[in-house]
PDB file of N, CA, C, O and CB in Angstrom:
ATOM      1  N   UNK A   1     -57.720  57.248 188.859  1.00  0.00           N
ATOM      2  CA  UNK A   1     -57.518  55.970 189.519  1.00  0.00           C
ATOM      3  C   UNK A   1     -56.942  56.208 190.917  1.00  0.00           C
ATOM      4  O   UNK A   1     -55.996  56.978 191.081  1.00  0.00           O
ATOM      5  CB  UNK A   1     -56.582  55.059 188.680  1.00  0.00           C
ATOM      6  N   UNK A   2     -57.502  55.561 191.893  1.00  0.00           N
ATOM      7  CA  UNK A   2     -57.059  55.706 193.276  1.00  0.00           C
ATOM      8  C   UNK A   2     -55.993  54.661 193.573  1.00  0.00           C
ATOM      9  O   UNK A   2     -56.163  53.472 193.301  1.00  0.00           O
ATOM     10  CB  UNK A   2     -58.251  55.572 194.261  1.00  0.00           C
ATOM     11  N   UNK A   3     -54.897  55.136 194.135  1.00  0.00           N
ATOM     12  CA  UNK A   3     -53.804  54.234 194.512  1.00  0.00           C
ATOM     13  C   UNK A   3     -54.018  53.760 195.941  1.00  0.00           C
ATOM     14  O   UNK A   3     -54.155  54.577 196.852  1.00  0.00           O
ATOM     15  CB  UNK A   3     -52.421  54.934 194.368  1.00  0.00           C
ATOM     16  N   UNK A   4     -54.048  52.472 196.141  1.00  0.00           N
ATOM     17  CA  UNK A   4     -54.149  51.913 197.493  1.00  0.00           C
ATOM     18  C   UNK A   4     -52.840  51.236 197.817  1.00  0.00           C
ATOM     19  O   UNK A   4     -52.283  50.523 196.982  1.00  0.00           O
ATOM     20  CB  UNK A   4     -55.343  50.912 197.619  1.00  0.00           C
ATOM     21  N   UNK A   5     -52.344  51.449 199.014  1.00  0.00           N
ATOM     22  CA  UNK A   5     -51.066  50.829 199.380  1.00  0.00           C
ATOM     23  C   UNK A   5     -51.178  49.314 199.410  1.00  0.00           C
ATOM     24  O   UNK A   5     -52.216  48.766 199.780  1.00  0.00           O
ATOM     25  CB  UNK A   5     -50.592  51.342 200.739  1.00  0.00           C
ATOM     26  N   UNK A   6     -50.115  48.650 199.023  1.00  0.00           N
ATOM     27  CA  UNK A   6     -50.091  47.194 199.062  1.00  0.00           C
ATOM     28  C   UNK A   6     -50.061  46.713 200.504  1.00  0.00           C
ATOM     29  O   UNK A   6     -49.484  47.358 201.379  1.00  0.00           O
ATOM     30  CB  UNK A   6     -48.880  46.646 198.286  1.00  0.00           C
ATOM     31  N   UNK A   7     -50.683  45.588 200.729  1.00  0.00           N
ATOM     32  CA  UNK A   7     -50.673  44.990 202.054  1.00  0.00           C
ATOM     33  C   UNK A   7     -49.253  44.506 202.361  1.00  0.00           C
ATOM     34  O   UNK A   7     -48.584  43.932 201.503  1.00  0.00           O
ATOM     35  CB  UNK A   7     -51.700  43.819 202.148  1.00  0.00           C
ATOM     36  N   UNK A   8     -48.818  44.738 203.558  1.00  0.00           N
ATOM     37  CA  UNK A   8     -47.471  44.354 203.960  1.00  0.00           C
ATOM     38  C   UNK A   8     -47.288  42.844 203.887  1.00  0.00           C
ATOM     39  O   UNK A   8     -48.153  42.079 204.315  1.00  0.00           O
ATOM     40  CB  UNK A   8     -47.174  44.852 205.372  1.00  0.00           C
ATOM     41  N   UNK A   9     -46.158  42.432 203.344  1.00  0.00           N
ATOM     42  CA  UNK A   9     -45.834  41.008 203.293  1.00  0.00           C
ATOM     43  C   UNK A   9     -45.395  40.510 204.655  1.00  0.00           C
ATOM     44  O   UNK A   9     -45.312  39.305 204.890  1.00  0.00           O
ATOM     45  CB  UNK A   9     -44.743  40.739 202.257  1.00  0.00           C
ATOM     46  N   UNK A  10     -45.119  41.430 205.536  1.00  0.00           N
ATOM     47  CA  UNK A  10     -44.720  41.049 206.882  1.00  0.00           C
ATOM     48  C   UNK A  10     -43.281  41.384 207.182  1.00  0.00           C
ATOM     49  O   UNK A  10     -42.478  41.681 206.297  1.00  0.00           O
ATOM     50  CB  UNK A  10     -44.943  39.594 207.086  1.00  0.00           C
ATOM     51  N   UNK A  11     -42.994  41.326 208.433  1.00  0.00           N
ATOM     52  CA  UNK A  11     -41.662  41.611 208.938  1.00  0.00           C
ATOM     53  C   UNK A  11     -40.662  40.586 208.407  1.00  0.00           C
ATOM     54  O   UNK A  11     -40.970  39.398 208.302  1.00  0.00           O
ATOM     55  CB  UNK A  11     -41.659  41.622 210.473  1.00  0.00           C
ATOM     56  N   UNK A  12     -39.486  41.051 208.083  1.00  0.00           N
ATOM     57  CA  UNK A  12     -38.446  40.141 207.588  1.00  0.00           C
ATOM     58  C   UNK A  12     -38.000  39.127 208.635  1.00  0.00           C
ATOM     59  O   UNK A  12     -37.399  38.110 208.291  1.00  0.00           O
ATOM     60  CB  UNK A  12     -37.249  40.935 207.119  1.00  0.00           C
ATOM     61  N   UNK A  13     -38.287  39.392 209.913  1.00  0.00           N
ATOM     62  CA  UNK A  13     -37.894  38.479 210.983  1.00  0.00           C
ATOM     63  C   UNK A  13     -39.044  37.569 211.433  1.00  0.00           C
ATOM     64  O   UNK A  13     -38.900  36.823 212.401  1.00  0.00           O
ATOM     65  CB  UNK A  13     -37.378  39.272 212.167  1.00  0.00           C
ATOM     66  N   UNK A  14     -40.165  37.627 210.743  1.00  0.00           N
ATOM     67  CA  UNK A  14     -41.361  36.882 211.130  1.00  0.00           C
ATOM     68  C   UNK A  14     -41.093  35.394 211.349  1.00  0.00           C
ATOM     69  O   UNK A  14     -41.572  34.822 212.328  1.00  0.00           O
ATOM     70  CB  UNK A  14     -42.425  37.051 210.079  1.00  0.00           C
ATOM     71  N   UNK A  15     -40.349  34.772 210.471  1.00  0.00           N
ATOM     72  CA  UNK A  15     -40.111  33.329 210.564  1.00  0.00           C
ATOM     73  C   UNK A  15     -39.042  32.933 211.575  1.00  0.00           C
ATOM     74  O   UNK A  15     -38.901  31.752 211.895  1.00  0.00           O
ATOM     75  CB  UNK A  15     -39.726  32.806 209.226  1.00  0.00           C
ATOM     76  N   UNK A  16     -38.298  33.890 212.074  1.00  0.00           N
ATOM     77  CA  UNK A  16     -37.237  33.566 213.033  1.00  0.00           C
ATOM     78  C   UNK A  16     -37.458  34.186 214.414  1.00  0.00           C
ATOM     79  O   UNK A  16     -36.701  33.912 215.345  1.00  0.00           O
ATOM     80  CB  UNK A  16     -35.908  34.024 212.491  1.00  0.00           C
ATOM     81  N   UNK A  17     -38.478  35.007 214.547  1.00  0.00           N
ATOM     82  CA  UNK A  17     -38.769  35.636 215.836  1.00  0.00           C
ATOM     83  C   UNK A  17     -39.435  34.617 216.753  1.00  0.00           C
ATOM     84  O   UNK A  17     -40.461  34.036 216.400  1.00  0.00           O
ATOM     85  CB  UNK A  17     -39.676  36.889 215.655  1.00  0.00           C
ATOM     86  N   UNK A  18     -38.858  34.402 217.916  1.00  0.00           N
ATOM     87  CA  UNK A  18     -39.403  33.394 218.828  1.00  0.00           C
ATOM     88  C   UNK A  18     -40.428  33.952 219.817  1.00  0.00           C
ATOM     89  O   UNK A  18     -40.867  33.237 220.717  1.00  0.00           O
ATOM     90  CB  UNK A  18     -38.280  32.750 219.590  1.00  0.00           C
ATOM     91  N   UNK A  19     -40.808  35.205 219.662  1.00  0.00           N
ATOM     92  CA  UNK A  19     -41.756  35.821 220.587  1.00  0.00           C
ATOM     93  C   UNK A  19     -43.075  35.057 220.646  1.00  0.00           C
ATOM     94  O   UNK A  19     -43.599  34.813 221.732  1.00  0.00           O
ATOM     95  CB  UNK A  19     -42.014  37.264 220.185  1.00  0.00           C
ATOM     96  N   UNK A  20     -43.608  34.681 219.505  1.00  0.00           N
ATOM     97  CA  UNK A  20     -44.912  34.015 219.483  1.00  0.00           C
ATOM     98  C   UNK A  20     -44.819  32.530 219.824  1.00  0.00           C
ATOM     99  O   UNK A  20     -45.734  31.983 220.438  1.00  0.00           O
ATOM    100  CB  UNK A  20     -45.552  34.181 218.123  1.00  0.00           C
ATOM    101  N   UNK A  21     -43.754  31.886 219.443  1.00  0.00           N
ATOM    102  CA  UNK A  21     -43.622  30.459 219.747  1.00  0.00           C
ATOM    103  C   UNK A  21     -43.190  30.206 221.184  1.00  0.00           C
ATOM    104  O   UNK A  21     -43.452  29.132 221.726  1.00  0.00           O
ATOM    105  CB  UNK A  21     -42.630  29.819 218.803  1.00  0.00           C
ATOM    106  N   UNK A  22     -42.535  31.172 221.806  1.00  0.00           N
ATOM    107  CA  UNK A  22     -42.048  30.997 223.176  1.00  0.00           C
ATOM    108  C   UNK A  22     -42.923  31.717 224.207  1.00  0.00           C
ATOM    109  O   UNK A  22     -43.501  31.078 225.087  1.00  0.00           O
ATOM    110  CB  UNK A  22     -40.620  31.497 223.281  1.00  0.00           C
ATOM    111  N   UNK A  23     -43.015  33.018 224.100  1.00  0.00           N
ATOM    112  CA  UNK A  23     -43.694  33.825 225.116  1.00  0.00           C
ATOM    113  C   UNK A  23     -45.213  33.787 224.982  1.00  0.00           C
ATOM    114  O   UNK A  23     -45.921  33.663 225.982  1.00  0.00           O
ATOM    115  CB  UNK A  23     -43.217  35.256 225.035  1.00  0.00           C
ATOM    116  N   UNK A  24     -45.714  33.892 223.763  1.00  0.00           N
ATOM    117  CA  UNK A  24     -47.159  34.005 223.548  1.00  0.00           C
ATOM    118  C   UNK A  24     -47.849  32.676 223.246  1.00  0.00           C
ATOM    119  O   UNK A  24     -49.046  32.664 222.957  1.00  0.00           O
ATOM    120  CB  UNK A  24     -47.420  34.955 222.424  1.00  0.00           C
ATOM    121  N   UNK A  25     -47.144  31.588 223.305  1.00  0.00           N
ATOM    122  CA  UNK A  25     -47.712  30.286 222.958  1.00  0.00           C
ATOM    123  C   UNK A  25     -48.925  29.918 223.812  1.00  0.00           C
ATOM    124  O   UNK A  25     -49.835  29.244 223.330  1.00  0.00           O
ATOM    125  CB  UNK A  25     -46.657  29.217 223.099  1.00  0.00           C
ATOM    126  N   UNK A  26     -48.948  30.346 225.051  1.00  0.00           N
ATOM    127  CA  UNK A  26     -50.048  29.979 225.952  1.00  0.00           C
ATOM    128  C   UNK A  26     -51.284  30.875 225.818  1.00  0.00           C
ATOM    129  O   UNK A  26     -52.321  30.595 226.421  1.00  0.00           O
ATOM    130  CB  UNK A  26     -49.561  30.022 227.375  1.00  0.00           C
ATOM    131  N   UNK A  27     -51.177  31.939 225.037  1.00  0.00           N
ATOM    132  CA  UNK A  27     -52.316  32.858 224.863  1.00  0.00           C
ATOM    133  C   UNK A  27     -52.529  33.189 223.378  1.00  0.00           C
ATOM    134  O   UNK A  27     -52.346  34.334 222.966  1.00  0.00           O
ATOM    135  CB  UNK A  27     -52.085  34.166 225.673  1.00  0.00           C
ATOM    136  N   UNK A  28     -52.909  32.203 222.589  1.00  0.00           N
ATOM    137  CA  UNK A  28     -53.042  32.431 221.139  1.00  0.00           C
ATOM    138  C   UNK A  28     -54.104  33.466 220.772  1.00  0.00           C
ATOM    139  O   UNK A  28     -54.016  34.080 219.709  1.00  0.00           O
ATOM    140  CB  UNK A  28     -53.368  31.133 220.454  1.00  0.00           C
ATOM    141  N   UNK A  29     -55.102  33.669 221.626  1.00  0.00           N
ATOM    142  CA  UNK A  29     -56.141  34.650 221.329  1.00  0.00           C
ATOM    143  C   UNK A  29     -55.568  36.072 221.288  1.00  0.00           C
ATOM    144  O   UNK A  29     -56.067  36.913 220.540  1.00  0.00           O
ATOM    145  CB  UNK A  29     -57.263  34.563 222.369  1.00  0.00           C
ATOM    146  N   UNK A  30     -54.550  36.344 222.068  1.00  0.00           N
ATOM    147  CA  UNK A  30     -53.900  37.649 222.049  1.00  0.00           C
ATOM    148  C   UNK A  30     -52.768  37.683 221.019  1.00  0.00           C
ATOM    149  O   UNK A  30     -52.468  38.722 220.431  1.00  0.00           O
ATOM    150  CB  UNK A  30     -53.360  37.994 223.445  1.00  0.00           C
ATOM    151  N   UNK A  31     -52.168  36.551 220.825  1.00  0.00           N
ATOM    152  CA  UNK A  31     -51.044  36.437 219.915  1.00  0.00           C
ATOM    153  C   UNK A  31     -51.398  36.892 218.508  1.00  0.00           C
ATOM    154  O   UNK A  31     -50.627  37.623 217.887  1.00  0.00           O
ATOM    155  CB  UNK A  31     -50.548  35.017 219.884  1.00  0.00           C
ATOM    156  N   UNK A  32     -52.541  36.477 217.998  1.00  0.00           N
ATOM    157  CA  UNK A  32     -52.910  36.838 216.632  1.00  0.00           C
ATOM    158  C   UNK A  32     -53.155  38.337 216.482  1.00  0.00           C
ATOM    159  O   UNK A  32     -52.838  38.911 215.440  1.00  0.00           O
ATOM    160  CB  UNK A  32     -54.148  36.070 216.207  1.00  0.00           C
ATOM    161  N   UNK A  33     -53.711  38.973 217.501  1.00  0.00           N
ATOM    162  CA  UNK A  33     -53.941  40.421 217.447  1.00  0.00           C
ATOM    163  C   UNK A  33     -52.624  41.191 217.453  1.00  0.00           C
ATOM    164  O   UNK A  33     -52.453  42.152 216.703  1.00  0.00           O
ATOM    165  CB  UNK A  33     -54.813  40.867 218.627  1.00  0.00           C
ATOM    166  N   UNK A  34     -51.705  40.764 218.299  1.00  0.00           N
ATOM    167  CA  UNK A  34     -50.400  41.413 218.371  1.00  0.00           C
ATOM    168  C   UNK A  34     -49.635  41.184 217.071  1.00  0.00           C
ATOM    169  O   UNK A  34     -48.994  42.096 216.550  1.00  0.00           O
ATOM    170  CB  UNK A  34     -49.591  40.885 219.579  1.00  0.00           C
ATOM    171  N   UNK A  35     -49.707  39.969 216.556  1.00  0.00           N
ATOM    172  CA  UNK A  35     -49.000  39.643 215.322  1.00  0.00           C
ATOM    173  C   UNK A  35     -49.547  40.471 214.147  1.00  0.00           C
ATOM    174  O   UNK A  35     -48.778  40.941 213.308  1.00  0.00           O
ATOM    175  CB  UNK A  35     -49.120  38.133 215.020  1.00  0.00           C
ATOM    176  N   UNK A  36     -50.854  40.645 214.090  1.00  0.00           N
ATOM    177  CA  UNK A  36     -51.454  41.449 213.022  1.00  0.00           C
ATOM    178  C   UNK A  36     -50.953  42.884 213.082  1.00  0.00           C
ATOM    179  O   UNK A  36     -50.635  43.478 212.052  1.00  0.00           O
ATOM    180  CB  UNK A  36     -52.987  41.420 213.118  1.00  0.00           C
ATOM    181  N   UNK A  37     -50.883  43.442 214.289  1.00  0.00           N
ATOM    182  CA  UNK A  37     -50.449  44.836 214.453  1.00  0.00           C
ATOM    183  C   UNK A  37     -48.963  45.021 214.167  1.00  0.00           C
ATOM    184  O   UNK A  37     -48.584  45.938 213.437  1.00  0.00           O
ATOM    185  CB  UNK A  37     -50.756  45.312 215.861  1.00  0.00           C
ATOM    186  N   UNK A  38     -48.129  44.170 214.728  1.00  0.00           N
ATOM    187  CA  UNK A  38     -46.687  44.375 214.647  1.00  0.00           C
ATOM    188  C   UNK A  38     -45.994  43.618 213.510  1.00  0.00           C
ATOM    189  O   UNK A  38     -45.045  44.139 212.924  1.00  0.00           O
ATOM    190  CB  UNK A  38     -46.071  43.977 215.933  1.00  0.00           C
ATOM    191  N   UNK A  39     -46.436  42.427 213.193  1.00  0.00           N
ATOM    192  CA  UNK A  39     -45.741  41.616 212.188  1.00  0.00           C
ATOM    193  C   UNK A  39     -46.243  41.870 210.769  1.00  0.00           C
ATOM    194  O   UNK A  39     -45.467  41.854 209.813  1.00  0.00           O
ATOM    195  CB  UNK A  39     -45.895  40.150 212.518  1.00  0.00           C
ATOM    196  N   UNK A  40     -47.540  42.102 210.645  1.00  0.00           N
ATOM    197  CA  UNK A  40     -48.121  42.323 209.325  1.00  0.00           C
ATOM    198  C   UNK A  40     -48.561  43.762 209.116  1.00  0.00           C
ATOM    199  O   UNK A  40     -48.898  44.148 207.997  1.00  0.00           O
ATOM    200  CB  UNK A  40     -49.293  41.403 209.120  1.00  0.00           C
ATOM    201  N   UNK A  41     -48.564  44.551 210.166  1.00  0.00           N
ATOM    202  CA  UNK A  41     -48.902  45.969 210.063  1.00  0.00           C
ATOM    203  C   UNK A  41     -47.635  46.771 209.878  1.00  0.00           C
ATOM    204  O   UNK A  41     -46.810  46.455 209.021  1.00  0.00           O
ATOM    205  CB  UNK A  41     -49.674  46.454 211.309  1.00  0.00           C
ATOM    206  N   UNK A  42     -47.482  47.801 210.672  1.00  0.00           N
ATOM    207  CA  UNK A  42     -46.276  48.624 210.584  1.00  0.00           C
ATOM    208  C   UNK A  42     -45.213  48.033 211.506  1.00  0.00           C
ATOM    209  O   UNK A  42     -45.029  48.486 212.636  1.00  0.00           O
ATOM    210  CB  UNK A  42     -46.578  50.113 210.960  1.00  0.00           C
ATOM    211  N   UNK A  43     -44.524  47.024 211.008  1.00  0.00           N
ATOM    212  CA  UNK A  43     -43.550  46.303 211.837  1.00  0.00           C
ATOM    213  C   UNK A  43     -42.375  47.175 212.256  1.00  0.00           C
ATOM    214  O   UNK A  43     -41.616  46.795 213.148  1.00  0.00           O
ATOM    215  CB  UNK A  43     -43.034  45.092 211.094  1.00  0.00           C
ATOM    216  N   UNK A  44     -42.210  48.332 211.632  1.00  0.00           N
ATOM    217  CA  UNK A  44     -41.105  49.225 212.015  1.00  0.00           C
ATOM    218  C   UNK A  44     -41.297  49.819 213.404  1.00  0.00           C
ATOM    219  O   UNK A  44     -40.344  50.345 213.979  1.00  0.00           O
ATOM    220  CB  UNK A  44     -40.965  50.348 211.000  1.00  0.00           C
ATOM    221  N   UNK A  45     -42.519  49.746 213.963  1.00  0.00           N
ATOM    222  CA  UNK A  45     -42.748  50.239 215.324  1.00  0.00           C
ATOM    223  C   UNK A  45     -42.523  49.145 216.364  1.00  0.00           C
ATOM    224  O   UNK A  45     -42.611  49.402 217.565  1.00  0.00           O
ATOM    225  CB  UNK A  45     -44.167  50.793 215.454  1.00  0.00           C
ATOM    226  N   UNK A  46     -42.238  47.949 215.917  1.00  0.00           N
ATOM    227  CA  UNK A  46     -41.999  46.822 216.828  1.00  0.00           C
ATOM    228  C   UNK A  46     -40.612  46.954 217.461  1.00  0.00           C
ATOM    229  O   UNK A  46     -39.609  47.110 216.764  1.00  0.00           O
ATOM    230  CB  UNK A  46     -42.128  45.461 216.074  1.00  0.00           C
ATOM    231  N   UNK A  47     -40.575  46.891 218.773  1.00  0.00           N
ATOM    232  CA  UNK A  47     -39.302  47.001 219.482  1.00  0.00           C
ATOM    233  C   UNK A  47     -38.363  45.846 219.139  1.00  0.00           C
ATOM    234  O   UNK A  47     -37.147  46.030 219.084  1.00  0.00           O
ATOM    235  CB  UNK A  47     -39.542  47.046 220.987  1.00  0.00           C
ATOM    236  N   UNK A  48     -38.914  44.675 218.912  1.00  0.00           N
ATOM    237  CA  UNK A  48     -38.090  43.517 218.568  1.00  0.00           C
ATOM    238  C   UNK A  48     -37.472  43.700 217.169  1.00  0.00           C
ATOM    239  O   UNK A  48     -36.314  43.347 216.946  1.00  0.00           O
ATOM    240  CB  UNK A  48     -38.936  42.214 218.624  1.00  0.00           C
ATOM    241  N   UNK A  49     -38.247  44.246 216.247  1.00  0.00           N
ATOM    242  CA  UNK A  49     -37.744  44.533 214.899  1.00  0.00           C
ATOM    243  C   UNK A  49     -36.620  45.562 214.968  1.00  0.00           C
ATOM    244  O   UNK A  49     -35.555  45.369 214.381  1.00  0.00           O
ATOM    245  CB  UNK A  49     -38.884  45.042 213.983  1.00  0.00           C
ATOM    246  N   UNK A  50     -36.864  46.648 215.683  1.00  0.00           N
ATOM    247  CA  UNK A  50     -35.864  47.707 215.822  1.00  0.00           C
ATOM    248  C   UNK A  50     -34.584  47.178 216.447  1.00  0.00           C
ATOM    249  O   UNK A  50     -33.484  47.496 215.997  1.00  0.00           O
ATOM    250  CB  UNK A  50     -36.417  48.856 216.661  1.00  0.00           C
ATOM    251  N   UNK A  51     -34.735  46.373 217.481  1.00  0.00           N
ATOM    252  CA  UNK A  51     -33.577  45.795 218.153  1.00  0.00           C
ATOM    253  C   UNK A  51     -32.806  44.879 217.194  1.00  0.00           C
ATOM    254  O   UNK A  51     -31.577  44.930 217.127  1.00  0.00           O
ATOM    255  CB  UNK A  51     -34.018  45.013 219.413  1.00  0.00           C
ATOM    256  N   UNK A  52     -33.537  44.048 216.458  1.00  0.00           N
ATOM    257  CA  UNK A  52     -32.896  43.117 215.527  1.00  0.00           C
ATOM    258  C   UNK A  52     -32.150  43.855 214.421  1.00  0.00           C
ATOM    259  O   UNK A  52     -31.060  43.440 214.028  1.00  0.00           O
ATOM    260  CB  UNK A  52     -33.936  42.181 214.916  1.00  0.00           C
ATOM    261  N   UNK A  53     -32.720  44.934 213.919  1.00  0.00           N
ATOM    262  CA  UNK A  53     -32.057  45.704 212.872  1.00  0.00           C
ATOM    263  C   UNK A  53     -30.790  46.375 213.388  1.00  0.00           C
ATOM    264  O   UNK A  53     -29.825  46.546 212.643  1.00  0.00           O
ATOM    265  CB  UNK A  53     -33.007  46.750 212.307  1.00  0.00           C
ATOM    266  N   UNK A  54     -30.792  46.754 214.659  1.00  0.00           N
ATOM    267  CA  UNK A  54     -29.650  47.447 215.248  1.00  0.00           C
ATOM    268  C   UNK A  54     -28.568  46.494 215.747  1.00  0.00           C
ATOM    269  O   UNK A  54     -27.379  46.711 215.511  1.00  0.00           O
ATOM    270  CB  UNK A  54     -30.115  48.317 216.386  1.00  0.00           C
ATOM    271  N   UNK A  55     -28.992  45.434 216.441  1.00  0.00           N
ATOM    272  CA  UNK A  55     -28.044  44.555 217.129  1.00  0.00           C
ATOM    273  C   UNK A  55     -27.963  43.136 216.570  1.00  0.00           C
ATOM    274  O   UNK A  55     -27.086  42.366 216.961  1.00  0.00           O
ATOM    275  CB  UNK A  55     -28.406  44.480 218.565  1.00  0.00           C
ATOM    276  N   UNK A  56     -28.851  42.793 215.676  1.00  0.00           N
ATOM    277  CA  UNK A  56     -28.885  41.438 215.127  1.00  0.00           C
ATOM    278  C   UNK A  56     -29.990  40.616 215.757  1.00  0.00           C
ATOM    279  O   UNK A  56     -30.303  40.778 216.937  1.00  0.00           O
ATOM    280  CB  UNK A  56     -27.547  40.747 215.330  1.00  0.00           C
ATOM    281  N   UNK A  57     -30.568  39.749 214.980  1.00  0.00           N
ATOM    282  CA  UNK A  57     -31.702  38.944 215.426  1.00  0.00           C
ATOM    283  C   UNK A  57     -31.352  37.974 216.551  1.00  0.00           C
ATOM    284  O   UNK A  57     -32.201  37.670 217.389  1.00  0.00           O
ATOM    285  CB  UNK A  57     -32.259  38.176 214.267  1.00  0.00           C
ATOM    286  N   UNK A  58     -30.141  37.497 216.579  1.00  0.00           N
ATOM    287  CA  UNK A  58     -29.740  36.497 217.572  1.00  0.00           C
ATOM    288  C   UNK A  58     -29.600  37.066 218.979  1.00  0.00           C
ATOM    289  O   UNK A  58     -29.506  36.307 219.944  1.00  0.00           O
ATOM    290  CB  UNK A  58     -28.440  35.870 217.161  1.00  0.00           C
ATOM    291  N   UNK A  59     -29.584  38.388 219.107  1.00  0.00           N
ATOM    292  CA  UNK A  59     -29.352  38.983 220.426  1.00  0.00           C
ATOM    293  C   UNK A  59     -30.585  39.639 221.044  1.00  0.00           C
ATOM    294  O   UNK A  59     -30.465  40.338 222.050  1.00  0.00           O
ATOM    295  CB  UNK A  59     -28.264  39.996 220.324  1.00  0.00           C
ATOM    296  N   UNK A  60     -31.761  39.429 220.465  1.00  0.00           N
ATOM    297  CA  UNK A  60     -32.982  40.038 221.003  1.00  0.00           C
ATOM    298  C   UNK A  60     -33.270  39.455 222.383  1.00  0.00           C
ATOM    299  O   UNK A  60     -33.319  38.234 222.530  1.00  0.00           O
ATOM    300  CB  UNK A  60     -34.192  39.807 220.045  1.00  0.00           C
ATOM    301  N   UNK A  61     -33.459  40.288 223.388  1.00  0.00           N
ATOM    302  CA  UNK A  61     -33.806  39.766 224.722  1.00  0.00           C
ATOM    303  C   UNK A  61     -35.106  38.957 224.651  1.00  0.00           C
ATOM    304  O   UNK A  61     -36.085  39.400 224.051  1.00  0.00           O
ATOM    305  CB  UNK A  61     -33.951  40.932 225.750  1.00  0.00           C
ATOM    306  N   UNK A  62     -35.111  37.794 225.253  1.00  0.00           N
ATOM    307  CA  UNK A  62     -36.281  36.909 225.188  1.00  0.00           C
ATOM    308  C   UNK A  62     -37.541  37.563 225.723  1.00  0.00           C
ATOM    309  O   UNK A  62     -38.638  37.286 225.239  1.00  0.00           O
ATOM    310  CB  UNK A  62     -36.013  35.640 225.959  1.00  0.00           C
ATOM    311  N   UNK A  63     -37.394  38.423 226.708  1.00  0.00           N
ATOM    312  CA  UNK A  63     -38.570  39.006 227.345  1.00  0.00           C
ATOM    313  C   UNK A  63     -38.945  40.392 226.810  1.00  0.00           C
ATOM    314  O   UNK A  63     -39.737  41.100 227.433  1.00  0.00           O
ATOM    315  CB  UNK A  63     -38.339  39.094 228.819  1.00  0.00           C
ATOM    316  N   UNK A  64     -38.389  40.782 225.672  1.00  0.00           N
ATOM    317  CA  UNK A  64     -38.732  42.067 225.058  1.00  0.00           C
ATOM    318  C   UNK A  64     -40.012  41.915 224.245  1.00  0.00           C
ATOM    319  O   UNK A  64     -40.065  41.121 223.306  1.00  0.00           O
ATOM    320  CB  UNK A  64     -37.572  42.584 224.161  1.00  0.00           C
ATOM    321  N   UNK A  65     -41.031  42.666 224.602  1.00  0.00           N
ATOM    322  CA  UNK A  65     -42.302  42.638 223.887  1.00  0.00           C
ATOM    323  C   UNK A  65     -42.248  43.623 222.723  1.00  0.00           C
ATOM    324  O   UNK A  65     -41.445  44.556 222.743  1.00  0.00           O
ATOM    325  CB  UNK A  65     -43.484  42.974 224.838  1.00  0.00           C
ATOM    326  N   UNK A  66     -43.093  43.429 221.707  1.00  0.00           N
ATOM    327  CA  UNK A  66     -43.103  44.339 220.566  1.00  0.00           C
ATOM    328  C   UNK A  66     -43.354  45.795 220.938  1.00  0.00           C
ATOM    329  O   UNK A  66     -42.903  46.696 220.230  1.00  0.00           O
ATOM    330  CB  UNK A  66     -44.138  43.900 219.594  1.00  0.00           C
ATOM    331  N   UNK A  67     -44.066  46.041 222.037  1.00  0.00           N
ATOM    332  CA  UNK A  67     -44.357  47.425 222.443  1.00  0.00           C
ATOM    333  C   UNK A  67     -43.279  47.988 223.363  1.00  0.00           C
ATOM    334  O   UNK A  67     -43.490  49.023 223.995  1.00  0.00           O
ATOM    335  CB  UNK A  67     -45.714  47.497 223.140  1.00  0.00           C
ATOM    336  N   UNK A  68     -42.144  47.334 223.447  1.00  0.00           N
ATOM    337  CA  UNK A  68     -40.963  47.758 224.200  1.00  0.00           C
ATOM    338  C   UNK A  68     -41.074  47.548 225.704  1.00  0.00           C
ATOM    339  O   UNK A  68     -40.227  48.041 226.448  1.00  0.00           O
ATOM    340  CB  UNK A  68     -40.695  49.197 223.931  1.00  0.00           C
ATOM    341  N   UNK A  69     -42.080  46.840 226.170  1.00  0.00           N
ATOM    342  CA  UNK A  69     -42.123  46.499 227.595  1.00  0.00           C
ATOM    343  C   UNK A  69     -41.426  45.156 227.788  1.00  0.00           C
ATOM    344  O   UNK A  69     -41.231  44.396 226.839  1.00  0.00           O
ATOM    345  CB  UNK A  69     -43.601  46.448 228.129  1.00  0.00           C
ATOM    346  N   UNK A  70     -41.066  44.889 229.005  1.00  0.00           N
ATOM    347  CA  UNK A  70     -40.395  43.631 229.337  1.00  0.00           C
ATOM    348  C   UNK A  70     -41.284  42.785 230.221  1.00  0.00           C
ATOM    349  O   UNK A  70     -42.066  43.299 231.020  1.00  0.00           O
ATOM    350  CB  UNK A  70     -39.050  43.892 230.029  1.00  0.00           C
ATOM    351  N   UNK A  71     -41.150  41.463 230.065  1.00  0.00           N
ATOM    352  CA  UNK A  71     -41.952  40.505 230.822  1.00  0.00           C
ATOM    353  C   UNK A  71     -41.477  40.407 232.239  1.00  0.00           C
ATOM    354  O   UNK A  71     -42.038  39.645 233.026  1.00  0.00           O
ATOM    355  CB  UNK A  71     -41.917  39.143 230.175  1.00  0.00           C
TER     356      UNK A  71
END
């Protein structure tokens, strides 16, 4: 029997991260691709996730993108 990894349920901060509702709201065509990669994929590579785990979700810089670039 072949074991296949379970699909990720998503980042624990998905419902409270304002990146998509604030910064990406005007470009939904890109938003879904980024969300698939970072929120439902390997969210541990997301800079916002890493920052939230280290410093707390309330202190994430508004302009920090998941790939660690700034707006």
